[in-house]
PAGUMAR-837905 format. One record per residue (C-alpha): z, x, y. Coordinates in steps of 0.001 Angstrom, whole numbers, plus 524288, in hexadecimal, padded with zeros to 5 digits. Each point is the difference from the previous one (the first is absolute). Layout:
ZXY/...
//
This chain:
8010F8000A8006E/7FBE6804BC80D91/80A5580763806D7/801537F69680CA9/7FEA97F4977F7A5/80AF38053B7F6AF/8089B802F180DF5/7FCD07F12180446/803B17F9C97F3CF/80E60808957FFDA/801537FBC080EE5/7FD4A7F1787FB74/808B2801867F3B5/80BE2805B080806/801607F61D80954/7FADA7F5787F554/80D50803BC7F862/808FB7FC1980C82/7F8D27F2CF7FEAC/7FE277FDA97F360/80C777F67B7FDD9/7F9397F62D808A5/7F1988015E7F9BC/7FBD07F1F07FA0A/80037801A17F0C0/7F4D77F55180102/7F8347F84480B3E/7F5FD7F6347FDD8/7F43D8014580A6B/803518055F80B90/7F7188027E80C64/7FEA880F92802B1/7FA4C8062380D60/7FCFF80E5D7FD33/7FC478083380A96/7F78280AE57FED1/7FC9480BC980AAD/7F37E807497FE5A/806AC80EEC8042E/809887FD667F454/7F6597FE597F2A8/7FF5080A6A7F7C3/7F581808927FF73/800CD802157F0D6/7FB4D7F1647FE0F/7F3D7801178050F/7FFD67F52F80834/804867F7E180C32/8008E7F0AF7FEC7/804FE8021B81016/7F26F8033C802F2/7F8067FB257F5CB/8049E7F1FB7FFD5/7FA267FEB780EF7/7F2E3806AA7FD24/7FDF87F7327F54D/802CF7F41A806EB/7FC14802C480EA4/7F1637FC917FDFD/803AD7F37B7F9AB/809FA7FA9C80B58/7F7BB8046B80A61/7F3B67F7D67F895/8084B7F4657FE13/800B58003C7F127/80C96802E87FF5A/80BF97F7E18074C/80B108076D804A4/80BC27F6A4803D6/8090A800ED80BBF/809EB8033A7F3B6/803ED7FD287F398/801857F1948016A/7F1F77FED5802A5/801DD7F54D80932/7F5DC804D4809B9/7F3DC809837FDDC/7FEE4809F580930/7F0F27FFC280027/7F60B80BD280274/7FF578000581047/810C3801707FEE9/800CC808547F77D/7F7A28094F806D2/805557FCC480C06/80DF8803597FAC1/7F6E480E0B7F9AB/7FB7D803A181020/80D3080121802EA/806F5808B07F54D/7FF4D80DCF801FD/7F85A802BC7F309/7F5327F8927FB0A/804DC7F7507F496/7F9F78071C7F4AB/8071680CB680491/80DE97F6407FF06/80D1E809737FCEC/807657F45B7F986/7FF647F4F47F6C6/807967F5EF7FA5A/7FE317FB257F228/805187F2917FDD4/8043B7FBCA7EF91/809C97FB777F90C/809978065B7F436/807277FC3A7F3F0/809BF8056B7F8D8/804197FB417F20F/80703806E97F427/7FD0F80B658070A/7EF977FD057FFF6/7FBEB8002F80D7A/7F1EA7F7E78050C/7F94F800FC80D9D/7F5A27F9FE804FE/7F8188027980E50/7FF857F5A980835/7F8CD8054980DE4/80021807E88093D/8020E802F680DA3/7FA0380816808CB/8069C805DA80D80/7FCB780A1780ADF/804628049F80EB0/7FC797FE7D80C44/7FFC980AB980905/80E8E7FAA7805EC/804B98028E7EFF6/8015E7F1427FEF6/7FDB57FA597F2BF/7F30D7F9797FDB1/7FEE57F5CE7F52F/7F2C1800B97FA5D/802797F4097F639/800B77FD2F7F2E0/7F636800FE7F57B/8034F7F6C37F2A6/7FE81806437F33C/7F7E77F6247FA77/7F5CA801B9808BE/7FDB180DFD7FD78/803F5801BB7F1FB/7F2E97FFEB7FB01/7FA0D80A6E80B42/80D0F809B37FBC3/7FD077FD107F1D4/7F4158058A80057/7FEB2809608098F/8044280E5B7FDB9/80B078042E80AA2/7FB9380CD680553/8069E80C837F90E/7FF5280E3880520/7FFBE80BBF7F511/80D2F7FD387FA14/7FDC47F1BF7FCFD/7F8847F9847F73F/7F03D7F9878002B/804AA7F49B7F9F7/8099C7F61A80561/7FE047F4FE80701/8092F7FCAE80D70/804737F4B77F87F/805D8809C47F33C/8040D80A0680A93/809707F59B8057F/804337FBF57F29E/802EF80F5D7FC4A/80C9B800F980AFF/7FEF180E907FEC5/7FC677FE8A80F96/80BF08028F8095D/8070C7F456805AF/80B327FA2C8063E/806527F2D77FD8A/802457F94F80D24/8054E7F3017F977/8027C7F8F77F49C/800DE7F1237FF9E/806B17FC5A80E17/808A480EE27FF5C/7FA378094C80977/80A7680A857FC42/804BC8007C80D2D/80DD47FD507FBFE/7FF5D808B37F45E/7F4D480A1C802EC/80303806DB7F1D3/7FC877F45D7F926/7F0E7801CE8030D/7FE4880E4A7F7E3/809E67FAA67F6A2/7F6E47F4DB7FB96/7F335805E6800A8/8058680BA07F7C1/804867F4F97F620/7F33B7F950800AD/7F5C380DB980052/808E5809327F709/80B1E7FB8E7FA94/7FDC3806CE7F310/808347F4537FAC4/7F6017F5FA80361/7F3D47FD9C7FB18/7F2B67FC4A80755/7F1B37FF7080022/7F8298086F8098D/7F1018021F802A3/7FE4780E9A7F791/7F6E180A7B807AC/7F517802FF7F98F/7FDB080E017FD67/7F00280017805D8/7FAC28076480A19/7F3107FF3280572/7F9C980EE680427/7F3B68028F80578/7F9A880DAE8002F/7F49B8078D804EC/7FAB9808C87F860/7FABC80D9580762/7F2E2800FB800FB/7FA2580DD47F998/7FA33801E680D6A/80E7F804728065C/806DF802FC7F2C3/7FC76809677F59A/8074A7FA507F2FF/7F5067FDAA7F42D/807157F3077FD4E/7FB957F9D680DA5/7F1698042E7FD21/801957FAC07F4FA/803B77F3E28036C/7F6517FCC680ADB/7F5B3803FA7F6E7/803DA7F8647F7DC/7FF967F56C808C9/7F5C7801DE80517/7F8367FFC27F3E9/804557F3097F9F1/7FF367F93B80D33/7F1EA8051F80137/7FDF97FC377F0F5/804567F0CC80199/7FD5E7FC8D80F8A/8009C7F4377FCA3/80D287FF437FDE6/800388023D80D3A/7F8377F8F08039D/806937F4047F9A0/80CFE8046D805C9/7FB627FE0580E7D/7F8897F8B380ABA/7FB6480AD5807DE/7F3F98026880332/7FF0A80D44801DF/802538032C7F113/7F2157F9347FCFD/7FA2F806D9809F9/803CA80C097FB87/7FBD07FBC67EFC4/7F62F807CE7FD6E/806CB80C9E805B7/809D78098E7F974/80EFC7FB5180564/80805809EA802A6/80ED57FDF780053/806E18022680B34/80E967FF9B7FC4C/8079E7F8017F466/80D657FA5D801C2/808B67F8227F498/808157F6838000B/809537FE627F43A/80AB17F8BE7FC7B/80E3F808AB7FAC6/807C37FA0E7F628/80DD3808127FB95/8058E7FC7F7F388/80A40809997FB19/7FCEA807DE80AE9/7F313801E17FC83/7F6747FBB580AA0/7F2A67FBC67F979/7F53A7FC798097C/7F44B7F7077FD38/7F3967FDC780944/7FF367F62080AA8/7F2EC805C48060F/7F7F08098680608/7FB0B801D080D0A/7F2A68057680338/7F8DD8053680B92/7F185800807FD5B/7F90A8075380C89/80BE27F988807FC/7FF8F7F2287FC54/80D037FB307F891/7FFFA7FA0D7F3CC/80B707FBF77F764/7FDF57FDC37F066/809AE7F9577F6AC/8058A8051C7F4DB/7F6DC7F6FE7F7A6/7F4EA806758080A/804E680C0D7FFD4/800087FEAC7F127/7F1327FB717FF7E/7FC4280DA6804C9/8056F806697F361/803DF80A9380715/803BC80BC17F874/8062D80D6D80266/8010080C107F725/7FF577F7FB7F4A2/80A067F41380690/7FE2B7F39D805E2/804377FEB880DA0/80D567F9AB801B8/803BC80A5C7F4CE/7FC1280A6F807DD/807367FC2080C7E/80D2F7FE7B7F9D6/7FFCA80E6E7FD44/7FD868031380EC2/7F9FD80D457FDB0/7F8987FE8280D00/802DA8035E80D03/803B27F3BF8084B/806567F75C80B4C/809317F6CB7FD8F/7FD587F5DE80C6C/8089C7F3B37FC5B/80B9C7FCBB7F748/801737F06C80012/7FE0B7FD3880F50/8052080CFD80580/7F4518081180329/803B480ED97FC53/7FC4D80BD380AC6/7F81C809E17FA1A/8093880A4E80169/80AD87F8B27F920/7F5EA7FDC87F3C6/805D48094E7F774/80E517FC10802CB/7FE9B7F22C7FE3D/7F8BB802A27F335/809568080C7FA2C/80A527F68F802C4/7F9C47F7007F7DF/8009F807707F4B6/80C888062B80125/8076F7F60B808ED/808897F37E7FDEA/7F3937F5F880468/80AD27FA7280BE2/800E780D2E805CF/7F36880783800DC/7FF837FCED80E1B/
//
């Protein structure tokens, strides 16, 4: 377990011990309000709900597809125009909000913890420091969107996590600010004690969404014109050979007229990039090709795994995917999940992918 998480748990445990005598051993579905701060989200989990949820819902609020309410009572709709007016008063845009409130419910029965998400309240600040209440979004209105969309993740995170599963993982940092009608103003210790009981107490059974050990990586194979590795020349020569022998596959994959215009000319490969899915199994990364990106005569084309297989590329008597998994060629890692990798950091990140805990490769 990461050191920072251990420290948090240890601190909360000390506080919880003092408040444990007053903790309920059972409670029915109880409304709760969670407070999230953008800057306090741990980098190791890979995602930041405070940043990503506003980015997801903003265009849909503006165009009227999502109703945003004055508050969780849902008696009055803010409306797109009033929402925009509020944003103009804010010191930062809505999508750069620093705070998020999650409305939900918790239940504890016979050491079994259950929970649910009901909605979200968004706030901001004016230049004078006053709080702006943008309004409340009901989870029922966006559950389909949140289950279908993947949440952006940095290199520490995963490439296959929906917003909804991220919310149900409960690995993000939050503070319990209301439990039923209790806002903890008369007993500050009760909040972290209840939170520890629900989230971390080893005597409590709970089912949270698990984070899949999967990453998407994209890398560029260095051109032989700027690299002396013989394996790079082998890749470029082989891809160029099989592409020229199977031009129809390229034509079927694109609607760009340029490729038809140069159909009867030799095609030269300027650059080659690959996107792969890496899955961790028993600490061993397994690689699977997603697509191949080619630049031919300064025009880009992306071939799916199936289209690449149609080309039948062989390098040193190996199939392309098997050959790529050995990584004997020189390349630049360009992206891990949604995080771009700077060229000077490519070797470090690749080494970390192979040797470090996947939540700490940044």
